[in-house]
N, C-alpha and C positions, 0 to 999 in steps of 0.2 A: 649547653652542658651548665653555664651560669643558671639559667633559667631553672632546669632541674634542682641544682643543688637550691637556689632560694628556696624552691616551691617544699625543698624537703625541709627547710630549716621552718619553714611558715608551720607546717604540719608538726613539727616538736614546738613549737611557742603555742598552738592551739593546746597540744596535750596537755603543755606545763600548766598553763591558765586554767583548764577544766580538773587537773587534781589538785591545784592550790587552793589551801583551807583559810588562807588570809583575805580574799576576796569576796565579797557579796556576789548574791547571785546575780543583779543588776549590772554589777560591773564586769561580772565573768563574759555575760551576753552581751555587754558593750564592747568589749577587747576581741571577741571570738568572732564578731561581726565587723569590727575595722580590719581586722588580719586577713577576713574572707574577700573584703574588700581590694584589700593590697593584692591578693592571689589573683583577683580578678584582673585588677589592671595590669598586673607584672605580665600578663596571659597576653599570647598575640591573638589581636584582633583574627586573623584565619585559620586560627588554632584547631587542630582535630581532634583534640587529646582531651582525657578529663584534667581536673585543676592539678594532680599531679605530675601532669607532661609526661607519663609513661603510657597510661591504658588507653589505646585509641580507641575513638568513637565511634561506632558500628552502625548503630539508629538511633534515630529522635523522633520521642513522640510529644505531643503539645496539647495543652489545651487551656482553656479561660475560666475562672470563675462563674458559677451560673448562677444567678438570685433568683431562678425561677422555682418551683414548686418541686422540682425534682432535682435539687441541688444536692439532698443528701444523698440522693440514690445515685449519681453520679459519682460523688465523692466516695460513696462506697465500693463500689464498682471499680475505680481507681484502686484504692487501696487492697481490695481485693487481688486484682489483676498483678499489680506490681506485687504485692506477696509472694503470688505465683509465679511470677517471672524470677524471682531471687532465690526460688526453692528448685529450680532450673538450672542456675548456678551463673545465670549472667547476672552484672555487677550495674547498679544503677546509680545516677546523680543527680540530684533535682538541683535547676536554677529556679530560685524563689524570682515573682513576677516583677518585684523590684527592682530586677538586676536585668528586667527584659527594656529593649527600646520604649515599647508601646506602653508600656507598666504595667499590662493585664496579663500576660502570657506566661504561664509554667512551661519550660522545659525540662524532660526526662530525658539525660543523656543513657544508654544503652552500650556495655563494650561486653563482648562473649570473650572469657577467658581462655586459656588453651582446652583446657580439658572439656570446655564446654565444645569448642570446636572439631574436637579429635570425634568425641561421642557420635555429633551429629553428620558430621564428615561420613561418617559410616555408616549412619541410618541413612541418608540420602545416597549411597552408594558413589560420592565423588571420587573422581580418578585424579591422583596426583603420582608427581614424578618417582622411579625408581633409578635410572639412569638413563646419560645423555643419551640421544640416539646417534648411531653410525651410520645411520641412513642419510644420504646428502640429499638436500633438497632438489625439489623440483626443477630442471634449468630448465629456461622459457626458451622461445623459438629462437631462431636465427635473426629475429626481426629486433631484440633486443636493446641492439646497440643503435638501432635506429629510433626506440621509444625512450631511449635514453632522459630527455627533457620532462617526460611524465612519471617519471619514477621518481619515487621520495627515497630518502637514505635508507639504508640498510639498517639502522637502529631504531628507526621510527617503523618501517615496515615488518621488520621481526627482533620485539622490543626483548626477547627470552630465546636462548635457545629451543631447539624439539629433544624430548624428552620420552623414553619409554616408558607407561604409564600403567598404575595398577590401583585397583578400587583401596580408598585407603580402609586401614584398619588400627584400630588404635593398641592392638595388642601386639603389634608388627611395627611397629614406629621405626625401630633401627634398620627397617627396610629402605624407606625412603629417605627422599635428599633433603634431609632438616637443617638446614644453615644457621636458620634464625626461627624461633618460633614466632616471633612476632611479625614476618613477613612471610612466613610459608605457606599459610594462604592468602590469596588476595581477595582487595576488598570487594569484590563480587562475588565471590566464594563466603565473604564473612558475613556481608547482608542479605544474604540469601539464606542463610544457616539461620541468623536473628529472625529473619522474616517466617521461617517455617514454623519455629519457636512462637512467636506473637500471634500467628494466626491459629494456634492448637492450644493454647494457653486459656484456660477458664479463669473467669472473674464471679463465678457464684450460682444459684440455683434459684430462677425463677419461674412462677407458674409450676413448680415441679418438675421444670425442665434443667436440665445444666446447659448453662450458658458459656461460650468460649469462645477467642477469636477476635483481634485487632478489628478485623471489616466491621462488624456487628457492634461494637464501640466506638468507631469512626461514624456508622450511619446514625446511632444516637447522641453524635455529641458529645459522649463523655470524652474524647480526646479529637480533638480537632484536625490534626494531623501526624499522617508517620512515615517517616523517609528517612532514607541513608543520605548521608553528608558527600557532599562532592570534597574533590581532594584539595581543594583550595581555588585561589582566584585565576578565572582561566584569562587572564591578562600577563600576570606574570608568575616566574617560576616559585616552587616550592624554598620554604624558609625552616631553619632548622627549628624543632629537631626531626621534620618531617624530612624523608630523602628525594620524594619523586611527586611529582603535581602532574598525573597522566591527563587530567583536564585541562592544564594550560597546554600540553604536549597535542591533545588533540585538535585545542583550538587554533594552535602554530600551522599545522600540518593538514587541518581535514576541515574545520569552520567555515573559515577564510574563504572570501569569495574570488580573490585574487588566486587562490588555488584551484580552479574550474576544470585545469585539464588536469590536474595530477591524479593520481590513481588512490585508492583511499586505504587508510593504516587499520584493513579489517582486524588484525589480530589484536591490535590495539582496541579497537573498538570494541571485543568480543570480551579481550579481559575487564574491562572499564563500564560497559552495558552489559554484559552477558550474550550468550549464545543467542538467546530470542531475538533480540535487537539486532544482533551482528547479522545473522543470516538473511534480516530484510535488508540492509542495507548491502550486502553478496549480490542478493537476487535483484536489487534495484541498478544498482552497477553492471552487473552482467548484460540486464537485459537492455541497458543504454548504450551498451559497447555494441549487442546485436543490431537494435535500431540504426547505427550508424549505416550498415552495409542498405538496409530496405531505404534507410532516407535516400544514400546515394542512386541507388535505381528509381526511385520515384522521380526527384529532382529528375534524372536524366529521361525520365518520361514526359516531364514539365517541358523540357528543353524542346525534347522534339516535338512535343505540340506548338512551340512558340514560333519552332522552324519554319514548321508546313501551314501554321494560320493563315497566312496569307495566300497559299497557295489551293487549298481546300477548295474544292469544285463544290461543296452544298454552301457554304457559308459565300462566296464567287455570285453562284445563280443567285441568293437571295439577295446579295446588297446591288446587283446587277438592275439600273432602272428598266431596263428591257426586259427583264426576266419579273424581279422579285417588286419590282415598279409598278408590273401592271397586272399582278395578283390581287386580285379583291378579296380580302378575309372576311369571314360571317362574323358578327360581333362576339365579344367576349364575355357578356352579360346580357341580362333581358333588359328591354326597353332604354334604359339611359345609357348604353354603350353604343358608339357608332359602327360601322364599317372601317376597316382600315386595310393598308398595304403591306405586304408581307415586307419591305426592303426596310419598315421601320423597326424591324428587330433586326437588324443587320451588325450591328455590335455584340447583342446578345449572342448571336449564330457563331461571331468568331472566337467569343471567350469560350462557349462552349465547347469549339473543338481543341481549346487547350487540354481538354479533360476526356474528351468524349472521340477517342480518333484509336487506331491500331495498337498503339499501346498499351491503350486499357487493358484489353485480353491478358497481352504478355502479362502487365502486370498483377494482375489477378491471380492466374497462375503462380508467377513468381512467390507472390504471398503467401498461398497456400504449401508453397514446399518451406517457406522462410519460416513460418511460422512451427511445423515439423520439427525444422533444424535447431531452432532456438531450443526450445522443448524436450530434444533428445541432447543437448550438448548442454541444457542447464540438469538435468539427473545427472550427467558424467560429473560437471562441477559441484552439484550436493555431494557425492558421493566422495568427491576428494575433500571436499569441507569436514565432511561425516572423519575422515580418518586424519587430519589436521587437526581439527579439534576435540578429539575424542568422545566422538557423536555415537560411533556406531554399536546399533543395538540398546541406546539408552531407552528409547520410547517403550522398548521390549521390558528392559531390565526395571527400570525406575521409576517411569513416571505413572505408568497403568499401576502400579503398588500404594502412588500416593493420591490417595483421594481428596476433593475437596474437603476441608473443613465444615463448609454450607451443607453438602451433600450428606455425609456423616450425621449430622447435626438433624436431619430432616428426614433418613431414615428409621425406619422404627424396625424394621424387619433385617434379620441377616440372613445368610447365605453361605453354604461350606462352597468355597473356593475352590474347584477338583485340580489345580495344580499346586496351593500353597498348603491347602488341606486346612486352611483357616477359617472362621467366621468372617464374612463382611459384610458390609451396611449393604443392603438390596430393595430398591422399591418394585412393589409386584405391578402388573401391567393395569389392572384396577385403578390403581391409583396413580398410571400414568395418562389414564385416556382421557380426564378432563383436560390437562395440562397439553394434550394434543389439539383437542377440540379449540381449544382458547388461542393457542399459537394458528390452527388454520384458520380461526376467523379473523384474527389480527391479519395474517397476511393477504387474506380475500380483500379486507375491506380498504388496507393497501395499495393492494392490484387496482381494485376499482375506483377509486381515488386517482391512480396513475392514466386510467383508459378514460375518465372523464376529463382528465385535464387535455389529451389527445384529442378525444372528440372538439372541447372546447379550443382549442388550437385549432384544428379546421374549418370550426365555425365563423371565428375570426376571419381566416386565410378569405371564404366563401364570401361571406358579410362584406367585408372592406373594401374586396377588389373593385366592383361595382363604383363604391366611394370613391376610390383614386382613379378610375376611369374617366367617372363624370367629371370629378374635379379638376382632369387633366383638358380633357375636353373644352370645355367651360373656360377656363382662364388662358387669357390669350397669351401671357408672360410665358408660358409654361409649355407652349408647343416649341421652342427651339430645344429645350431639356427632353421634349419625350424622344428625341433622337436615342438620346444616352440613358434615359431614366425611364423606363417602360411601366404603365401600370402592372403588369407581371414582377418585374423586378424589385418594385414598390412593396408588393404584393409580399415576396418571395424574402425580403430583407427582414421585413418588419413581423413577418409570421417565425422566421429564425430568430431574432431577438427574445420575441415572446414566448417560444421555446426555451430559450436559453433561461430565461427571466423564471418560468415553471419549474424547470429541472432547479434550479436555486434554490424557489422556495420550498418546493417537495424534499429537497437536500435538509434543508433546517428542519422540516416537520417531522420527516420520520428516519432525524439520522443516514445522509446521505444512501436512501436506495433509490439504484438509479433506474432511469427511463430513455432509452435509446427510441428517440420518436422518428421515425421516417416513412415513406411513402415507396414502396413496390410497385406499385401500379397504379395508374388510372383508369378508370372507367366513368366516363364521360359522356356517355353515348352522342347524341349529332344531332345538326341544326334541327327542329322541330318536334325532338323525342331527347331531350338532355335528361338527364336523370339529377334529383333535386336530393339534398338529404334534410330528411323531415318534411320534406315538399314542401318548402320553403327555400334553400339554397340551392343555388344551382351549382352543381360540380365546376370546378377550377379545371382549366385546359393547360396544358404542355406548349411551351413555346415551341414554335415550328423548326426552331433549331435541335431540338431535344427535352427529354423531361430530366438527362443527369445533371445540366448547370443549376438544376432549383436545388437538387437531395447536396450537391456540392456547396451550394450556400450554406444550407443549413448544418451540412458538417464545419465548414468554415467557421460560422458564426460560433455556436455551440461549443466547438471543442476549444477555439483558440478563447473565447471568452471563460469560459470555466478554468483552464488552464492559467488564465492570466488573475481570475478571483480567487482563486484556489491558493496560490502562490504570497499576492498579498495578505491575504487573509489569515495565514498560516504565519507570516513573518510580522506584522502589524498588532495581532488580536495580543500576544503574549506579550510584548514590547510595551504595550500602553497596559495593560493588567499590571504587569511588574509594575512599573512608573507609579500607578495611583497606588498600588499596595505599597510601596516604599514610602510615600508620599504621605500618607495613612498613619504608617506605623511611626517613622520618625519623628516623634513629638520632643523629644529629651536630647539631643545631639552631645550632650556632654556623656554620655554612658557607651559603653563598649558594644558595636555594631558585632556581634560576634558572629562565628562562620554558622551556626545552626540558626540564627538570626535571619541572618542571609538568605541560605537556602529556603528558610520558611516561608519568606516572601516571595517567593518564586510558583510561579504556575506549574501545578500538577499534570504530569504526562499522563497518569490514568491508567486504569486496567485494558480502556477498548483505543488508547491510543495508536497502539499499533495496527490494531483492526483498521480505523480508518485511513493509516498510510497506505495499508494494502488494499484497500477497498478503493484509493484513489488511483494505484497503479493498475487495478485489474479493468475498470472504469475505461481507463485511459488507453489499456490492450485491447478492450472493444473496437474503441474508436479505430486503433490501427489495424484492426483484422477483418472485423465484421462488414464494414463498410466501404473498405480502402479502395475500391475499384472507383470508387465518383470521387474519391478524393485523395489522389498519389502524394500530397505534399505532407496527409497527417504522420507517418512515420516521421519524416523534418521536422514538425513542429512539435510532437513527442521526443525527439531526441534536445531540441533546443530547452523544451520544459524539464526536462530527467536532470540536465546537465544544472539547471539553478534547481531543481526538487532536491538534489542530493544536498547542495550547500546548505540549502533554506532548512531545512531537516539537521543537518548538522549541528548548524547556527543555533537555532534553538534546541535542541537536545543539549547543546554545550553549558549553553552562556542563559537560557531564558526558563528552562527548566528544571524542576527539581529532580533530583540523578532518579531514575526509575530502580525498582528493584532488579536484580537481576535473575534472569530466569533461563532454563537452556529449551532447547527444541534441535530438533535434530534436522529439519525441514520446514518448508513454507506451510505445511498441512493442507488443509481441506482446500486453499489456494489454486495448488497445483491440481486437483481434482477440475476443477472450474475453469481453470486453463486450458486443459484439457478438453474440456466442452465446449467452450467458445472456439478451439482451433478446428472442431469438426464441423459445428455449425456455420463458421465463415466461409467453406468451401460454397456450400450450399447457400447462401446470402450473397456472396459476391457472384455467382455463378447466375443469379437471377438479377442483380444490379445488371449486370452488363447483358444480358438478353433481353430484358423490359423495359429496363430503364434508359438503357445507350440507344445510340442510335445505329450500331454497328452493324447486327444483326441484319435489319432493314436495308442498310445498303449494299450489305453483302448479296442478299437475296435479288437485288437489282443488279448489281453488278455482272452475275453469273446466270442469271435468268429471264432478264426482261430488257438491258441493255442494248441498244442495235447501235451503239456509238462506237468503234471501234479505238480510234485516237483518245477520245475521253469517256471512258467508260461511265462514270459517275454523271454525267449531262445529260439533265433532263430527269434527274433521282428529284427533285426537289417538287417539281409537277407531277411527277408519279405517286409521290405520296399525299398528295392532295385531292382529296374527293369533292366533287361539286356537289351543289346544294342550288335549288329553283328557291328565287326569295319567294315566292308566291306561296310557299308550302309552310312559312313560317306561322305560326296560330299567331292571332293577335294580340295576345297578351306577352307576348317576347319580341315581335319586330319593332326595330327601330318606328318612332313615330312619320320622322320625313319620307318622301317617297326619292328612289334616285333610278338613274336613267341605267344601270345594270339591271342583269334580269339574275343574276346569280352570283354565289360566293362561293370561296372555299373553305375547307375544314381538314383539319388533321387527322386522317382514317383512311383505310381500303373498302371504301363501297362502292355498289353500284351507281352509275349517274341517274337522275331524274326520268329521261327518257327512257329506262328501262323498264322491264316487265315486273321486275323485283328490285323495283328502285329504293335505294337507302339499304340495302342488303349487302353484309359482306360478302365481299368478290374473292376469287379465289386466291388473287394475291396474298389478303389476308390470312388465308389458309397455311399458303407456302411459307409465309412471313412467321407464324406461330409455330408449326411444323420445324421449322429452323432453330427458333428460339428454344423450343424442348427439346431437340437433338443437341443444340450447345450446350444446355444444362446438362445431359446425360452422359456427353461427352467429355467435359470438362471436370466433373465431378469422380468418374470413371479416370482418368487420366492424374488428378491430383490425389487422390486415396489411392491409387496404386502405388505411385511414385512418394508418399508419404509413409505406405506399409513397408514400402523396399527401403526406404532410409530408418524406417524405428527397428527392423531387423538387422540391418547391416552396423549401426553403430549401437555398441553396448552401453550397458545402462552405466556400470564400473570400470572406467579405462584399466587396461590391462597393469600398467604400472603400479595404480593404486590397489591391485588384488595381490600384485606382489609383495605390496609395503605393507599390506596389511598380516598375509603370512610370514613375513620375516619379525614384524611386534606381536606377533602372538606368539610365534617359536623362541624368541628372546623372552618374553615375558614369564613365559611357562619356565625358562633355562633360569632367570633370574631366581624367580620364586622355587625351585627346585634347589639351587646353591643354597639362599639362605635357607629354608627347611633342613637340608643336609648338613649345614655348618651348626645351627640348631640342635639337631641329632648328635650330632657329634660331638657339643659340648654337655649334653644333658646324658648322654649313656656313659659318657666316658671310657671306664673300664672294661666295660661288657661288650668286648668286640665281637662275638657271636652274636649278638643281638644288632648290635651296630650294623656288620654286616649285611644281614637277614633287611635293614629298615634301608639300606643303602641299595640293595637289590628292587626292592618294592619301588622306590622314589624313581630309580633308573627306567623301570617297566613303565612306570607312571609317563614319565618324557618321551620314550618311545611311542607308546599310545597316541601321544597327543602331536608326534611328528607326525605320525599318519594319518591320525584325521585331520592336521591341516594339509 
């Protein structure tokens, strides 16, 4: 109050100086400048008000004097734009560059007075409270007492009570619960209204066309930035005259890493950043909670593999010197690679069994059901959110009626809207066709780049394998290492790392377009008739323990590396950028480093900021669902990443980024359709992984059809899965140069032996295994899809209690509006009792009609 009183006295002093006749012009200007500097010094560093300490700053524009040839044009645009802003009713206050920290930047502070707020609140269809709700909040499950440590305080979780709401009308202001005009509209609604005006405000006519919108002015560098202010510093509570600092509350209860186990203050996030960002964090939190179930089951499958690793018959036979040690395997590359013994892959075969066992089939089926439950329960969560945040019918009623100003400016044609009966901007098909072709060509180019990158990685793996093999053979010091670090493992690890690097490079160039690179099957041929890529590089063979371990290695490196790199980048980049920006800006430390300057030096979240966050989550969802049969730990890694991701995103939004403009959304949009598509495809991919990449199906075929050992049915499987090749049949350019005592070698396939009349042709067991694989794919897909459809049919999109609450709220809203109109009629009609009775009957019939409809 003392500060505001001082400001009022200062305004009176300036007025008296300006109206004084005894002072010269120079003296008057000097005294006014001195008094304004006094006001500046008296103003709090964190003030979010105009100099009078009363009017709140809702938006800030900044610009720097331009000395280039178009400086006059930009100045004229700014002058016209600011004049038009004032005509809409907005109030502006300009901070001279001499008062800024860097001595170069002008700041235009914008305040939306009450009349502007009520006018555009009605235009935008903003819902405001009319009565406190009598519907109790949803009670949690009986586990709520066990989950006490993860709960937030009630005043943080629910910062304000629930209300019955109605679309705001400036002509019925007395209907709404307006206690204080200054705080009735939350800051998110205020900056949304101001941005709506800014995006449609004209700034002149150029080249015969009307130009408007702050985005165009930012693109042309007429203004350097436009942003709403944060409430205050994130590390300390609000100071008078401000009453609340939601940024501080968010930081204390959400953005700190020590709160990683706590629930999120979703209502507070929505109130501060808007519904669009709020829904992202609701989705990310819900997805993380559901990952907990998948992570526990995946971890159990891994533990199952660990417990059975030593008792696995396949790896026991491979490691046995009398079995695997006596099996001579054919060279893995031409000329430079030597023959090798099967037991050299003992460790790899044991590791392969961790992920390639009976639990793989169970986990693949479980994840097909899990993803259905996740999407169905998310629909319910989203429906509940629409009710709690007043987003029901928002898209249909409002957003479709609010065209983008860029689209409005670009469209020269108008078309009658059959619903509103108004002319609206319309772009004919012939105008859209060139853009369709351009978009298609761009997408085709990047797809070709992805495919070429995949081919490059494959070429690398095929070409480098021979190098690794010959190097390990020639180096005597590596003979002991070969037991653990085979050429296959070296190639797989280095190829996976290259995959990871390629994905990061492609992400950088085309803004995170993802490529999921993996192999579903290998066609390598057989000794003497191998397949070659471009007739140069021989196809790579799987390890005798199975192909799944290679896919698992790729998944581990790419997924882990991508998540670690992403989190480090998200945390470090804005921190370093903001530090450097502040370091450049702070040239004169004795000047006031004001609230708008502090926010000006922060990083911009941008219109695509949320797009990248969703994209990152959806790519992770792809790793978790599409290839999870090869890597049961994927849900666990995703869970750990998301726990960190939530706090990293919260921290950077709260501390490192300018406050984004609040925007409404009633769902996650097109991302939900993408998730549904991935969920369907994941059933097929996991079925193919189990059938063709895993070794489970061949083992089952041997177990039931070919095994003769009753006590140990899988004993002899390794020998059965390896075909025989006569060394003399090697072409001269492929066989090792040195002569050997043995005459045959083994390779992984089901083919006839060399003494057969149809030698090296696929034998009957190959077709049995292939039939079993195809049968497994068909059966698994049908079972999982049947369960998915049953679950989708059984689980309603909107929970019953939400339906009942919606009906209750609609009924109460109609009743409140009816009572209000009835009261107005009574006041207006007064003594005319007959007319009044007739109006009452009409209003009551409307209410009864509404009840019957509901």
